C-alpha angles and dihedrals in degrees: 000000000000129000118244112237126208090248089057094060111147115249093240093053113102121225110230134191119227123218135168125225131184094171132054131187122198124214110184124194131175088261105040151341124258117206115199115196127203145156129234109243119212088198097059096023089228140091115270108206116209113160137043124191123182121199133177116252094254090056091045089056091049090048089052090053094049093044090053090047092050092047090049092052092045092049092048088056101038108018133254116334108237117221114205112242090234090071101037111131114252119257114267116256112237115243117269116266095263094045091046089065089070107085091213091060092049091047092050092049091051091048092051091048090051092050091053093047092050091048093052098043106122093006096100 
């Protein structure tokens, strides 16, 4: 068996860059979702953004599914992932009285509350 060297890279293999991110911004539009990745810098005490990826909404939903599946597998093997309280997402603000009359707004609010609760279960 021989080792594969970098210079012997197959033609159909894609060369990728590797970055690290511990912060993500989301910029939604009607067409797609832009994810902007960055890393907190101790030196500057700020987030240095370095990569932006835009995906259509259908792909964003598929990514969400596969991320949840990967987290579920990881947690089944290693235990619950603890999220530090300092980075817990804020509680969702209920819709204003007039907006709350629309059942869709109330349903969305309840769904968002449930998502946050599920995320934080076991993180306390």
